[in-house]
C-alpha positions as CSV (number, residue, x, y, z in Angstrom):
1,M,31.9,-5.4,69.3
2,A,30.5,-6.4,66.0
3,N,32.5,-8.7,63.8
4,T,34.5,-6.9,61.2
5,P,33.8,-8.3,57.7
6,S,36.8,-9.9,56.0
7,R,38.4,-7.9,53.3
8,I,38.1,-9.0,49.7
9,T,41.3,-9.9,47.8
10,L,40.9,-9.5,44.0
11,S,42.5,-11.8,41.5
12,R,45.9,-10.5,40.3
13,S,46.3,-9.0,36.8
14,Q,49.2,-9.9,34.6
15,D,50.3,-9.2,31.1
16,I,50.9,-12.6,29.4
17,P,52.3,-13.1,25.9
18,F,49.7,-14.3,23.5
19,N,51.7,-17.4,22.5
20,R,51.4,-18.6,26.1
21,L,47.6,-18.6,26.0
22,V,45.3,-21.4,24.9
23,L,41.5,-21.9,24.8
24,S,39.9,-23.7,27.6
25,Q,37.2,-26.4,27.3
26,A,35.5,-24.9,30.4
27,N,33.9,-22.0,28.5
28,V,30.1,-22.5,29.0
29,R,29.2,-20.7,25.8
30,R,28.7,-23.2,23.0
31,V,26.3,-21.2,20.8
32,Q,28.0,-18.3,19.1
33,A,25.9,-15.1,18.8
34,G,26.5,-11.4,18.3
35,I,29.1,-9.8,16.2
36,S,31.5,-11.9,14.1
37,I,35.1,-12.7,15.0
38,E,36.2,-10.6,12.0
39,E,34.3,-7.5,13.3
40,L,35.6,-8.0,16.8
41,A,39.2,-8.2,15.5
42,E,38.7,-5.0,13.5
43,D,37.3,-3.3,16.7
44,I,40.4,-4.4,18.7
45,A,42.6,-3.2,16.0
46,T,40.9,0.2,16.2
47,R,40.5,0.6,19.9
48,T,42.8,-2.1,21.3
49,L,41.6,-4.6,23.8
50,L,39.1,-2.9,26.2
51,Q,38.4,-5.9,28.5
52,S,41.0,-8.3,30.0
53,L,40.9,-12.1,29.4
54,N,40.0,-14.4,32.3
55,V,42.7,-17.1,32.5
56,R,43.9,-19.9,34.8
57,P,47.4,-21.5,35.0
58,V,47.9,-24.8,33.1
59,L,49.3,-27.3,35.6
60,G,51.5,-30.2,34.7
61,E,51.1,-33.8,35.8
62,D,53.0,-33.1,39.0
63,G,50.7,-30.1,39.8
64,T,53.2,-27.4,39.0
65,E,52.6,-24.5,36.7
66,T,53.8,-25.0,33.1
67,G,53.9,-21.3,32.2
68,M,50.9,-21.7,29.9
69,Y,47.5,-20.3,30.7
70,E,44.0,-21.4,29.5
71,V,41.2,-19.0,28.8
72,P,37.8,-20.2,30.2
73,A,36.1,-16.7,29.8
74,G,36.8,-14.5,26.8
75,G,37.0,-17.1,24.0
76,R,35.8,-14.8,21.3
77,R,38.4,-12.1,22.3
78,Y,41.1,-14.8,22.2
79,R,40.0,-15.9,18.6
80,A,39.9,-12.3,17.5
81,L,43.5,-11.8,18.8
82,E,44.5,-15.0,17.1
83,L,43.1,-13.7,13.8
84,L,45.1,-10.5,14.1
85,V,48.2,-12.6,14.7
86,K,47.5,-14.7,11.6
87,Q,47.1,-11.5,9.6
88,K,50.5,-10.4,10.8
89,R,48.9,-7.3,12.4
90,L,49.7,-8.4,16.0
91,N,53.0,-10.0,17.2
92,K,52.5,-13.4,18.8
93,T,54.5,-12.4,21.8
94,T,52.5,-9.2,22.4
95,P,51.5,-9.0,26.2
96,I,47.8,-9.5,26.7
97,P,46.1,-8.0,29.8
98,C,44.7,-10.9,31.8
99,I,43.0,-11.6,35.1
100,V,44.6,-14.7,36.7
101,R,42.3,-16.9,38.7
102,E,43.5,-19.9,40.7
103,E,40.7,-20.7,43.0
104,G,37.1,-21.9,42.3
105,I,35.9,-23.7,39.2
106,A,36.7,-22.6,35.7
107,E,33.1,-23.2,34.4
108,E,31.8,-21.1,37.2
109,D,34.0,-18.2,36.2
110,S,32.8,-18.5,32.6
111,L,29.1,-18.7,33.6
112,A,29.3,-15.8,36.1
113,E,31.0,-13.5,33.5
114,N,28.1,-14.0,31.1
115,I,25.2,-14.0,33.6
116,Q,26.3,-11.0,35.6
117,R,26.6,-8.8,32.5
118,V,23.8,-6.2,32.0
119,A,22.9,-5.4,28.4
120,L,23.0,-1.8,27.4
121,H,19.6,-0.2,27.2
122,P,18.7,0.7,23.6
123,L,18.1,4.3,24.5
124,D,21.7,4.5,25.8
125,Q,22.9,3.3,22.4
126,F,20.8,5.9,20.6
127,R,22.1,8.7,22.8
128,A,25.7,7.4,22.3
129,F,25.3,7.6,18.6
130,Q,24.0,11.2,19.0
131,A,27.0,12.1,21.2
132,L,29.4,10.8,18.6
133,K,27.7,12.8,15.9
134,E,27.8,16.0,18.1
135,K,31.6,15.4,18.5
136,G,32.1,15.5,14.7
137,L,31.6,11.9,13.5
138,G,29.4,11.6,10.4
139,E,26.8,8.9,9.9
140,E,29.1,7.0,7.6
141,D,31.9,7.1,10.1
142,I,29.7,5.9,13.0
143,A,28.4,3.1,10.8
144,A,31.9,2.0,9.8
145,R,33.2,2.0,13.4
146,F,30.3,-0.1,14.7
147,F,29.8,-2.4,11.7
148,V,26.2,-1.3,11.0
149,S,24.7,0.3,7.9
150,P,24.3,4.1,7.6
151,G,20.6,3.5,7.5
152,V,20.7,1.9,11.0
153,V,22.6,5.0,12.3
154,R,20.0,7.3,10.8
155,Q,17.3,5.3,12.4
156,R,19.0,5.5,15.8
157,L,19.5,9.2,15.5
158,K,15.8,9.6,14.4
159,L,14.7,7.8,17.6
160,V,16.7,10.0,19.9
161,S,15.1,13.1,18.2
162,V,11.7,12.2,19.7
163,S,10.4,14.4,22.5
164,P,12.6,14.1,25.6
165,K,9.4,13.4,27.7
166,L,8.6,10.4,25.5
167,L,12.2,9.2,25.7
168,D,11.9,9.2,29.5
169,V,8.8,7.2,29.2
170,Y,10.6,4.7,27.0
171,A,13.6,4.6,29.4
172,A,11.2,3.7,32.2
173,D,9.9,0.8,30.1
174,E,6.4,2.3,29.9
175,M,6.6,2.4,26.1
176,A,7.6,-0.3,23.6
177,L,10.3,0.3,21.0
178,E,7.8,-0.1,18.2
179,Q,5.7,2.7,19.7
180,L,8.7,5.0,20.0
181,M,9.5,4.2,16.3
182,A,6.0,5.2,15.4
183,F,6.4,8.7,17.0
184,T,9.3,9.5,14.6
185,V,6.9,10.2,11.7
186,S,6.3,13.6,13.2
187,G,8.9,16.1,14.3
188,D,6.4,18.1,16.4
189,H,7.3,17.4,20.0
190,E,4.1,19.0,21.3
191,R,1.9,16.9,19.0
192,Q,3.9,13.8,19.9
193,E,3.2,14.5,23.6
194,Q,-0.5,15.2,22.9
195,V,-0.9,11.9,21.1
196,W,0.8,10.0,23.9
197,E,-1.5,11.6,26.5
198,Q,-4.5,10.7,24.3
199,I,-3.6,7.0,24.0
200,A,-1.9,6.5,27.4
201,C,-5.1,5.8,29.2
202,G,-6.8,4.1,26.2
203,W,-6.9,0.6,24.9
204,N,-5.3,1.2,21.5
205,K,-1.6,2.0,21.7
206,E,-0.6,0.2,18.6
207,P,2.1,1.7,16.4
208,Y,-0.2,2.0,13.3
209,F,-2.7,4.0,15.4
210,I,0.0,6.3,16.7
211,K,1.1,7.0,13.1
212,K,-2.5,7.6,12.0
213,L,-3.1,10.2,14.8
214,L,0.2,11.9,13.9
215,T,-0.5,12.1,10.2
216,E,-4.3,12.5,10.2
217,N,-4.0,15.9,8.5
218,A,-1.2,14.8,6.0
219,V,-1.3,13.4,2.5
220,R,0.5,10.3,1.3
221,P,2.7,10.6,-1.9
222,A,0.4,8.0,-3.6
223,D,-2.4,10.6,-3.6
224,R,-3.2,11.8,-7.1
225,R,-2.6,15.4,-6.2
226,A,0.8,14.7,-4.8
227,R,1.8,12.7,-7.9
228,F,0.5,15.5,-10.1
229,V,2.7,18.2,-8.7
230,S,5.5,15.6,-7.8
231,L,7.3,15.4,-4.5
232,A,10.2,17.4,-5.9
233,G,7.9,20.2,-6.9
234,Y,6.2,20.2,-3.5
235,E,9.5,20.3,-1.6
236,A,10.9,23.0,-3.9
237,A,7.9,25.1,-2.9
238,G,8.8,24.7,0.7
239,G,6.6,21.8,1.5
240,I,7.7,19.4,4.3
241,V,7.7,15.6,3.8
242,L,8.0,13.5,6.9
243,R,9.3,10.0,6.2
244,D,9.2,6.8,8.2
245,L,12.7,5.5,8.3
246,F,11.5,2.2,9.9
247,A,9.1,1.3,7.1
248,Q,10.0,-0.2,3.7
249,D,8.0,2.5,2.0
250,E,9.8,5.7,2.8
251,G,7.4,7.9,0.8
252,G,6.3,9.6,4.0
253,W,3.6,12.2,4.4
254,L,3.1,15.6,2.9
255,Q,2.4,17.9,5.8
256,D,1.3,21.1,4.2
257,V,-2.0,20.2,2.6
258,A,-2.9,23.9,1.9
259,L,0.3,24.3,-0.1
260,L,-0.4,21.1,-2.0
261,E,-3.8,22.3,-2.9
262,Q,-2.4,25.6,-4.0
263,L,0.2,23.9,-6.2
264,V,-2.4,21.7,-7.8
265,S,-4.7,24.6,-8.5
266,E,-1.9,26.6,-10.0
267,K,-0.7,23.8,-12.3
268,L,-4.2,22.9,-13.4
269,G,-4.8,26.6,-14.1
270,R,-1.8,26.8,-16.3
271,E,-2.8,23.7,-18.2
272,A,-6.4,25.1,-18.6
273,E,-5.1,28.3,-20.0
274,A,-3.1,26.4,-22.7
275,I,-6.3,24.5,-23.6
276,R,-8.4,27.7,-23.7
277,A,-6.0,29.0,-26.3
278,E,-7.2,26.2,-28.6
279,G,-10.5,28.1,-28.9
280,W,-12.9,26.0,-26.9
281,K,-16.1,27.7,-25.6
282,W,-15.6,26.6,-22.1
283,V,-13.1,24.8,-19.9
284,E,-14.0,23.3,-16.5
285,V,-11.2,22.5,-14.1
286,A,-11.2,20.3,-11.0
287,A,-8.8,17.9,-9.3
288,D,-11.4,15.2,-9.9
289,F,-14.9,15.0,-11.5
290,P,-17.4,12.4,-10.4
291,Y,-18.5,9.4,-12.5
292,G,-21.1,10.6,-14.9
293,H,-20.0,14.3,-15.1
294,T,-20.6,14.2,-18.9
295,A,-24.2,13.0,-18.6
296,G,-26.5,14.6,-21.2
297,L,-23.6,16.1,-23.2
298,R,-22.9,15.2,-26.8
299,R,-19.3,14.6,-27.7
300,I,-17.9,15.6,-31.0
301,T,-15.1,13.6,-32.5
302,G,-12.0,14.8,-34.1
303,E,-9.6,13.4,-36.7
304,I,-6.0,12.3,-36.3
305,Q,-3.9,14.0,-38.8
306,P,-2.2,11.3,-41.0
307,L,1.5,11.2,-41.2
308,D,3.1,12.7,-44.2
309,D,5.7,10.8,-46.3
310,A,8.7,12.1,-44.4
311,E,7.1,11.2,-41.0
312,Y,6.0,7.8,-42.2
313,A,9.5,7.0,-43.5
314,Q,11.1,8.2,-40.2
315,R,8.7,6.0,-38.2
316,E,9.5,2.9,-40.3
317,T,13.2,3.6,-40.0
318,L,12.9,3.7,-36.2
319,R,10.9,0.4,-36.2
320,E,13.5,-1.3,-38.3
321,E,16.3,-0.1,-35.9
322,Q,14.3,-1.3,-32.9
323,E,13.8,-4.7,-34.4
324,R,17.5,-5.0,-35.3
325,L,18.7,-4.0,-31.8
326,E,16.2,-6.3,-30.1
327,S,17.3,-9.2,-32.3
328,E,21.0,-8.6,-31.8
329,W,20.7,-8.5,-28.0
330,A,17.9,-11.0,-27.5
331,E,20.3,-13.5,-25.8
332,A,22.1,-11.0,-23.6
333,D,21.4,-11.2,-19.9
334,E,21.7,-7.5,-19.5
335,L,21.8,-4.7,-22.1
336,P,24.7,-2.3,-22.3
337,D,23.7,1.2,-21.1
338,E,24.0,2.8,-24.5
339,I,21.8,0.1,-26.1
340,D,19.2,0.4,-23.4
341,E,19.2,4.2,-23.7
342,R,18.8,4.0,-27.4
343,L,15.9,1.6,-27.2
344,G,14.2,4.0,-24.8
345,E,14.7,6.9,-27.2
346,I,13.2,4.8,-30.0
347,E,10.2,3.8,-27.9
348,T,9.5,7.4,-26.9
349,A,9.7,8.5,-30.5
350,L,7.4,5.8,-31.7
351,E,4.9,6.6,-29.0
352,A,4.9,10.2,-30.3
353,F,4.0,9.0,-33.8
354,E,1.2,6.8,-32.4
355,N,-0.2,9.6,-30.2
356,Q,-0.7,12.3,-32.9
357,P,-2.9,15.2,-31.8
358,V,-6.6,15.1,-32.6
359,H,-7.9,17.9,-34.8
360,Y,-11.4,19.2,-34.3
361,D,-13.6,21.2,-36.7
362,P,-13.5,24.9,-35.7
363,A,-17.3,25.1,-35.7
364,G,-17.4,22.3,-33.2
365,I,-14.7,23.8,-31.0
366,A,-16.7,27.1,-30.9
367,R,-19.6,25.4,-29.2
368,A,-17.9,22.6,-27.2
369,G,-15.9,22.5,-24.1
370,V,-13.2,20.6,-22.2
371,F,-12.9,19.0,-18.7
372,V,-9.5,19.3,-17.2
373,S,-8.7,17.1,-14.1
374,I,-6.2,14.7,-12.6
375,G,-6.3,11.0,-13.5
376,P,-5.9,8.3,-10.8
377,D,-2.3,7.9,-11.8
378,G,-1.5,11.5,-11.2
379,A,-1.3,12.4,-14.9
380,L,-3.2,15.3,-16.4
381,R,-6.6,14.1,-17.8
382,I,-8.1,16.2,-20.6
383,E,-11.6,15.3,-22.0
384,R,-12.2,17.4,-25.1
385,G,-15.3,18.0,-27.2
386,Y,-18.4,18.0,-25.0
387,V,-21.4,20.1,-26.2
388,R,-24.0,21.2,-23.7
389,P,-27.6,21.1,-24.8
390,G,-27.9,24.9,-24.8
391,D,-24.9,25.3,-27.0
392,E,-26.2,23.1,-29.9
393,A,-26.6,24.8,-33.2
394,P,-30.2,25.8,-34.0
395,N,-32.3,23.2,-35.8
396,E,-29.4,20.8,-35.8
397,D,-30.4,17.1,-36.1
398,I,-28.8,15.6,-33.0
399,G,-29.5,12.0,-32.5
400,G,-28.0,8.9,-31.0
401,D,-26.5,8.7,-27.6
402,H,-23.4,6.7,-28.6
403,S,-21.4,9.9,-28.2
404,G,-22.4,10.5,-24.6
405,E,-20.8,9.3,-21.4
406,D,-21.2,5.6,-20.9
407,G,-23.1,4.5,-17.9
408,D,-24.5,8.0,-17.2
409,A,-28.1,9.1,-16.7
410,E,-30.5,11.6,-17.9
411,G,-31.6,12.5,-14.4
412,T,-32.5,9.0,-13.3
413,S,-31.8,8.9,-9.6
414,L,-30.4,5.6,-8.3
415,G,-29.8,4.5,-4.8
416,G,-29.8,1.3,-2.8
417,A,-32.1,-0.8,-0.6
418,R,-31.0,-2.3,2.6
419,A,-30.0,-5.9,1.8
420,A,-30.8,-7.6,5.1
421,K,-31.0,-11.3,5.1
422,D,-34.5,-11.2,6.6
423,G,-35.6,-8.5,4.1
424,S,-36.6,-6.1,6.9
425,S,-35.8,-2.4,6.9
426,A,-33.1,-1.2,9.2
427,A,-32.6,2.1,10.9
428,G,-29.4,3.9,11.7
429,D,-27.2,6.6,10.3
430,P,-26.7,6.8,6.5
431,D,-23.2,5.2,6.6
432,G,-24.0,2.2,8.7
433,G,-22.9,3.6,12.1
434,D,-19.6,4.8,13.4
435,G,-19.2,2.3,16.1
436,S,-19.9,4.8,18.9
437,E,-23.4,3.4,19.8
438,P,-23.8,0.1,21.6
439,E,-24.4,-2.6,19.1
440,E,-27.2,-5.1,19.2
441,H,-26.6,-8.8,19.3
442,G,-26.3,-10.3,15.8
443,L,-25.8,-8.5,12.6
444,K,-27.7,-5.3,11.7
445,P,-28.9,-4.8,8.1
446,L,-26.7,-2.7,5.9
447,S,-27.6,0.9,5.4
448,D,-29.6,2.1,2.4
449,R,-26.8,4.3,1.1
450,L,-24.1,1.6,1.4
451,V,-26.3,-0.9,-0.4
452,M,-26.9,1.7,-3.1
453,E,-23.1,2.2,-3.5
454,L,-22.4,-1.5,-3.5
455,T,-25.1,-2.3,-6.1
456,A,-23.9,0.6,-8.2
457,H,-20.6,-1.3,-8.4
458,R,-22.5,-4.5,-9.3
459,T,-24.4,-2.6,-12.0
460,L,-21.2,-1.4,-13.6
461,A,-19.7,-5.0,-13.4
462,L,-22.9,-6.4,-14.9
463,R,-22.7,-3.9,-17.7
464,D,-19.1,-4.7,-18.4
465,A,-19.7,-8.5,-18.3
466,L,-22.8,-8.2,-20.5
467,A,-20.9,-6.2,-23.0
468,N,-18.5,-9.0,-23.3
469,D,-21.2,-11.6,-23.9
470,P,-23.3,-10.6,-26.9
471,D,-25.4,-13.7,-26.8
472,T,-26.6,-13.0,-23.3
473,A,-27.1,-9.3,-24.1
474,F,-29.3,-10.2,-27.1
475,L,-31.3,-12.6,-24.9
476,A,-31.7,-10.0,-22.2
477,V,-33.1,-7.4,-24.6
478,L,-35.3,-10.0,-26.3
479,H,-36.7,-10.9,-22.9
480,A,-37.5,-7.3,-22.2
481,L,-39.2,-6.8,-25.6
482,A,-41.2,-10.0,-25.2
483,L,-42.4,-8.8,-21.8
484,Q,-43.7,-5.6,-23.2
485,S,-45.3,-7.3,-26.2
486,F,-47.2,-10.2,-24.5
487,Y,-47.7,-9.2,-20.8
488,R,-49.7,-6.4,-19.3
489,Y,-47.2,-5.4,-16.7
490,A,-43.5,-5.7,-17.8
491,T,-41.7,-5.4,-14.4
492,E,-39.6,-8.5,-14.6
493,S,-36.6,-7.0,-16.3
494,C,-33.7,-5.0,-15.0
495,L,-33.0,-3.5,-18.5
496,E,-34.3,-0.1,-19.2
497,I,-35.0,-1.0,-22.7
498,T,-35.8,2.5,-23.8
499,A,-32.0,2.6,-24.2
500,K,-31.8,5.3,-21.5
501,S,-28.3,5.2,-20.0
502,S,-28.7,5.3,-16.2
503,G,-26.3,7.1,-13.9
504,F,-25.9,7.1,-10.1
505,S,-27.2,9.7,-7.7
506,V,-25.0,8.1,-4.9
507,Q,-21.4,7.3,-5.6
508,G,-18.8,5.5,-3.5
509,P,-15.3,6.9,-3.3
510,D,-13.8,4.5,-5.9
511,L,-16.6,4.1,-8.4
512,K,-15.2,6.4,-11.2
513,D,-11.9,4.6,-11.4
514,C,-12.9,1.0,-10.8
515,A,-12.0,-1.6,-13.4
516,P,-15.5,-2.0,-15.0
517,A,-15.8,1.8,-15.4
518,T,-12.4,2.0,-17.0
519,A,-13.2,-0.9,-19.4
520,I,-16.6,0.7,-20.3
521,E,-15.0,4.0,-21.1
522,A,-12.3,2.4,-23.2
523,R,-14.9,0.4,-25.2
524,R,-17.0,3.6,-25.8
525,E,-14.0,5.4,-27.2
526,Q,-13.3,2.5,-29.5
527,W,-16.8,2.6,-30.9
528,E,-16.8,6.4,-31.2
529,Q,-13.9,6.0,-33.7
530,Q,-15.9,3.7,-35.8
531,L,-19.3,5.4,-35.8
532,P,-20.1,8.5,-37.9
533,E,-20.5,11.9,-36.1
534,E,-23.8,12.6,-38.0
535,P,-26.7,10.3,-36.9
536,K,-28.2,10.3,-40.4
537,E,-25.1,8.4,-41.6
538,L,-25.3,5.7,-38.9
539,W,-27.6,3.3,-40.8
540,D,-25.3,3.1,-43.8
541,R,-22.3,2.6,-41.5
542,L,-24.1,-0.2,-39.7
543,L,-24.9,-1.9,-43.0
544,G,-21.2,-2.1,-43.7
545,F,-20.5,-3.9,-40.4
546,D,-20.1,-7.7,-40.4
547,A,-22.3,-9.8,-38.2
548,C,-19.7,-10.0,-35.3
549,S,-19.3,-6.2,-35.2
550,R,-23.1,-5.7,-35.1
551,M,-23.4,-8.2,-32.3
552,A,-20.6,-6.6,-30.3
553,L,-22.1,-3.1,-30.8
554,F,-25.5,-4.5,-29.8
555,A,-24.1,-6.0,-26.6
556,H,-22.4,-2.7,-25.8
557,C,-25.6,-0.7,-26.2
558,A,-27.7,-3.2,-24.4
559,A,-25.2,-3.2,-21.5
560,H,-25.8,0.5,-20.9
561,T,-29.4,-0.1,-20.0
562,V,-28.6,-2.3,-17.1
563,N,-29.8,-1.0,-13.7
564,A,-29.3,-3.4,-10.8
565,V,-29.1,-0.7,-8.1
566,C,-31.2,-1.5,-5.1
567,E,-33.3,1.6,-4.4
568,P,-35.2,2.0,-1.1
569,W,-38.0,3.8,-3.1
570,N,-38.2,1.1,-5.7
571,R,-38.5,-2.4,-4.1
572,A,-39.6,-4.2,-7.2
573,Q,-38.3,-7.8,-6.7
574,G,-38.6,-8.6,-10.4
575,R,-35.8,-6.3,-11.3
576,K,-33.5,-7.7,-8.7
577,R,-34.4,-11.3,-9.6
578,H,-33.7,-10.6,-13.2
579,A,-30.3,-9.0,-12.4
580,D,-29.5,-12.1,-10.4
581,Q,-30.4,-14.3,-13.3
582,I,-28.2,-12.4,-15.7
583,A,-25.4,-12.5,-13.2
584,Q,-25.7,-16.3,-12.9
585,T,-25.7,-16.7,-16.6
586,L,-22.6,-14.5,-16.9
587,A,-20.9,-16.2,-13.9
588,L,-20.3,-12.7,-12.6
589,D,-17.6,-12.5,-9.9
590,M,-17.2,-9.1,-8.3
591,A,-13.8,-10.0,-6.9
592,A,-12.6,-10.9,-10.4
593,A,-14.2,-7.6,-11.6
594,G,-11.8,-5.8,-9.3
595,W,-13.9,-4.9,-6.2
596,R,-12.0,-5.2,-2.9
597,P,-13.2,-4.5,0.6
598,T,-11.4,-1.5,2.0
599,A,-11.9,0.7,5.1
600,E,-13.0,3.5,2.7
601,N,-15.6,1.7,0.6
602,Y,-17.1,-0.8,3.1
603,L,-15.3,-1.8,6.3
604,G,-15.3,1.7,7.7
605,R,-19.0,2.1,6.8
606,V,-20.5,-0.8,8.8
607,P,-20.7,-1.7,12.5
608,K,-18.0,-3.7,14.1
609,A,-20.1,-6.8,14.1
610,H,-20.1,-6.8,10.2
611,I,-16.4,-6.3,10.1
612,C,-15.8,-9.3,12.4
613,E,-18.3,-11.4,10.4
614,A,-16.5,-10.6,7.2
615,V,-13.1,-11.6,8.7
616,R,-14.7,-14.7,10.2
617,E,-16.1,-15.8,6.8
618,A,-12.9,-15.2,5.0
619,K,-10.2,-16.2,7.5
620,G,-11.9,-18.0,10.3
621,A,-12.6,-17.3,14.0
622,A,-8.9,-17.2,14.9
623,A,-8.4,-14.2,12.7
624,V,-11.3,-12.4,14.4
625,E,-9.5,-12.7,17.7
626,L,-6.6,-10.7,16.2
627,I,-8.8,-7.6,15.7
628,G,-11.6,-8.1,18.2
629,H,-10.0,-5.8,20.8
630,L,-9.4,-2.9,18.4
631,K,-11.5,0.2,18.0
632,K,-13.5,0.5,14.9
633,S,-11.0,2.6,12.8
634,G,-8.2,0.3,13.7
635,M,-10.4,-2.8,13.2
636,A,-11.4,-1.6,9.7
637,E,-7.8,-1.1,8.6
638,E,-6.6,-4.4,9.9
639,A,-9.6,-6.2,8.4
640,E,-8.7,-4.6,5.1
641,R,-5.2,-6.2,5.4
642,L,-6.6,-9.6,6.4
643,L,-9.2,-9.7,3.6
644,A,-6.8,-8.6,0.9
645,G,-6.7,-11.3,-1.8
646,S,-9.3,-13.4,-0.1
647,G,-12.1,-12.8,-2.6
648,W,-14.5,-12.0,0.2
649,L,-17.6,-10.0,-0.9
650,P,-20.5,-8.4,1.1
651,E,-23.9,-10.0,0.5
652,P,-25.1,-7.4,-2.0
653,L,-22.2,-8.3,-4.3
654,R,-22.3,-12.0,-4.1
655,M,-23.5,-14.4,-6.7
656,P,-27.1,-15.3,-5.8
657,G,-27.1,-18.5,-3.7
658,N,-23.4,-18.1,-2.9
659,E,-22.7,-17.6,0.8
660,G,-19.3,-16.2,-0.1
661,D,-17.5,-18.0,2.7
662,T,-13.9,-18.4,1.8
663,C,-12.9,-20.6,4.7
664,Q,-11.9,-24.2,4.1
665,I,-13.9,-27.0,5.6
666,D,-12.1,-30.1,6.7
667,S,-13.4,-33.6,6.4
668,G,-15.0,-33.4,9.8
669,G,-17.0,-30.3,9.0
670,E,-14.9,-27.9,11.1
671,V,-14.0,-24.5,9.8
672,Q,-10.3,-24.3,9.0
673,A,-9.2,-20.6,9.0
674,A,-7.0,-19.7,6.1
675,E,-3.4,-19.1,7.0
676,T,-3.2,-15.6,8.4
677,G,0.0,-13.8,9.4
678,L,-0.1,-11.8,12.5
679,P,0.1,-8.0,12.2
680,A,3.5,-6.6,13.1
681,F,2.2,-5.2,16.3
682,L,0.6,-8.5,17.4
683,A,3.5,-10.7,16.4
684,E,5.7,-12.1,19.2
685,E,8.6,-9.7,19.7
686,D,12.1,-11.1,19.4
687,G,13.4,-8.4,21.7
688,E,16.5,-6.4,21.2
689,A,19.3,-8.5,19.8
690,D,21.8,-9.4,22.5
691,D,24.5,-7.6,20.5
692,A,25.2,-5.0,23.1
693,T,28.0,-7.1,24.6
694,G,28.6,-10.1,22.3
695,D,29.3,-13.3,24.2
696,D,32.1,-12.1,26.4
697,G,31.1,-8.5,27.2
698,E,33.7,-7.2,24.8
699,N,34.2,-4.0,23.0
700,L,31.0,-3.6,21.0
701,A,28.8,-2.8,24.0
702,A,27.1,0.0,22.0
703,A,26.9,-1.7,18.6
704,E,24.0,-3.4,16.8
């Protein structure tokens, strides 16, 4: 007969008055973690003690029991009870449920209680929060009961709203928490499951890539169209905005792009109708016009109606009040609400006086038109007073192109040449490859189109820099004139000295709103206010300018003739060499001029080898290892993040002779990569906080 196993005898339980309990030095936990004593005390006050204390009798010198008991396991529970006693919320003689141990070693009991405990799976916590909500508890109530913020509760509830199939995947530890969080940006369970099936067998399962797939047909609130109609207007029309509760920016994604386009069209249409009522011959409407859309058009100027005596007096009164309030509260750390509100009202009123409407001659309105679009900040952009050549009055003396669009062409087609280091021509698709074809060893030359776009940026920056340096502009024009006067072939200048303003047949996605383009347009508008509308009056007006004003206007006009675009059909090295000479003289820095490498304007347009080379030059080889395993789209996005603020430039935008390497070199000649933070998805995970059970497995088993 087989031996019968001995039966287990459990330790006895006993209710012991709290004043007969003392802490034991045998508790193995020395480092306190998890929820605080105060929070645990509040939890015990709410739910009572959910787990007994582990105690041992305190023996006297003769080995007999003294009636006191020490607590080797459950120290935090003891301290929480002690706090309740001190707060007079618990009687010191209240019986405390205890498990009395007499055999074994006290340290062993403390160690076993902590080691044998199994932490609650995060998904169980999420589902527990959901169950509490279904039973009538609100988010605020749940947060208060478990000592977390309402935002944490909303995040947990959002996680449990993901497709049940994906929750099962997460429960089986086949999906990381960060990946599950990424799926919450979409409420479409079917689409969530499709994306998981798409990436499950692939290499890229990073959270950012999951979000990108789920939102590829959505629009961010930063989009000019979204800002134009406003999120409130979009949502009021029934549009859905999905928000990422786990990101600092909770702007989310606008899901209904068709509705957004409809709202934009309707609002632009209403604005256009109001402008047509002013009597303009034509009004063109678009969400955005390309750089150079006013090329070849003459712009008429209007006059700002001067303030009458009453308006002038009102403006001065407001200015005096503003100065008085600012002086009175200059030393205050914070303005009272009523003072702050009043200063805002004054500022708004003064802005209205400064931005008086422009009045145009009725005859000019009858033959001119208006462009209505959306600015980069989402505000309405209205460009009034452009006359088409066919609408000019018969026999009118139209001269001077100072009223035309800066930087635009009269049909001159500009492009870009491939800027390979070895000067050879390269083949490939127009955008530099999509990463789908096997790449050759080494770096392939940039595509013609990309070089054209990049050097278009450089041309604008050269124009802007030259306009700010009259001496160099004067020298450049003098150089071009001397070439034509004393040499048979004048090909050594990048200035189109016929004063023809050149535009761009190829434009990158951010050319129109780049910093140099904005500066050029602002400068043009300033000069338009100072120059007469009739060209026959220009000479007398220029005679009235001082020397500095003439030089500044000369530089402005000369800058418009710059053409440093590399064109595949025009490989004259003289023009490029001269552009480099001007750039060196001006110390042109394209990074300082505002150009930044992004996935849209460069990184997504070149093969992966170029992306890695850019990151290596700017951040070192270690940074390349962070992105080397990614597919091209993900690599471009991460490279954009890594290169932000580095000042790195592609070769066509660099100062001649400058390798553009932003890495630091140590005294031994080794490349020292700039300090680069790991992306969130590559950083070492800290894991879920061990807050499910505290240090003693007490009540907050389901809390943060």
